[in-house]
N, C-alpha and C positions, 0 to 999 in steps of 0.2 A: 771163221776168222780168215781174213785174206792173208795170203803169203805174198809179200812184195818181192819181186825179183829185181826190179830196177825202177827208180823213180827220179823225177826231176821237177824243179819249180819252173813254171812257165811264165812267171812274171807277177808283178804286184798289181792287184786289181783295185785295191783301196788301201789308203794309209791314214792313220790318225794324224791330226795336224801337228802334234809334237813328235811324231816319228816313233813313238813307243810301240805301236802295233801295226802289223801289215796283214791284209787278207791276200793270200796267194792261191793260185791254182796249181795243183800238182798233178802230174800224170805219170804213168808208168805201166809196167807189165806185172800182173798179179798171177793168181792161181790159174793153172792150165794155159799160161801164156796169153791171157785175156787182157787187153789194154783197159786201163781205168783212168778216170778223172775225179779229183776231189778238191775240196777247198780246205785250207788250213790257215789258222791265225798264228803268226810268228811274233813273239815278244822280243824286244830288244834287251840289251844287257841290264839296264836299270830295272825294267819290269821283272826280269829273271832274278835279280838281286833281292827283290821284295816278294818273290814267288807269286807273281800275278800273271794269270793267263786267261785267255778267252777260249771257251770250248763251244763247238757247234754241235747241236743235236741233229743227227742225220738218220735217214732211212738205211736199212740193211738191204742193199740190192742183191738180186739173185745172180749168182755167177754161172748157174746152169743154163746151157744153151744161149749164152750171151756172146755177141760179137765185140761189144764194148760195154763197160760198166761206168755209169756216172752216178755218183752219190747225189742225193737230194737232201735239202736242209730245211728245218722248221724255223720260221722266223721268230717263234715264241719259245724256242728251246735253245737260246744262246745264254751261256753262263759265264759269269766272271768268277773264276776260282782264285783264291788267295790263301796264303799261309802266313803264319806269324813266325818271325825269327826268334830264336831262343836268346839272342843277345840283347843287351839293354840298348835302347835307341835314345838318341838325343831328341829334343824338341824339333830340331831341323830335320832329322831323319824321319820322325813321325809325320811332319808336314809333307815331306817328299813322298812318303808312302801313301798318304791320303791323295796327293796329286796324281800318283800313278793309278790308284783305284778309280779316281774320278775320270781319268782319261780312258780307262778300260770300260767303264760304264757308258760313257759317251760313244765310244767306238762300237760297243756292242749294239747300241741303238742304230748307229750308222750302218752296220752290217745288216740288220733287219730291214732297213729301208732299201739297201742295195739289193737284197734278195727279192724284194717286191718289184724292183725295176728289171731284174734279170731272172725272170720266171723259169728259165730252163734249169735253174739250180734249186728252185723252190719245191718242197714236198707238198703234196696236196693234202 
């Protein structure tokens, strides 16, 4: 498990058309002061309200004898994770929830295509 000493977001690489999700590159200093780079999907407030997030399946890079660590991602291991609220939802809330899920599914597909175009991030 990496121990993050410091990290920062380097900017948005890809954003869903409705702005609900953003693919960002993060970098920082991890274990043994080794710099690392990784990708992360950030959900906006509405997506967090409905507990919807996009998770990227990645390789576990070796931190031994490394000058820099860059995570690699599998285009076919992108998940849309979601949870159900315990409160009662109105029809409008349910429709909004479905819209958020649809956006997440579409953006997950866009991330897979983005990985194919940016092979330096793609796991073999």
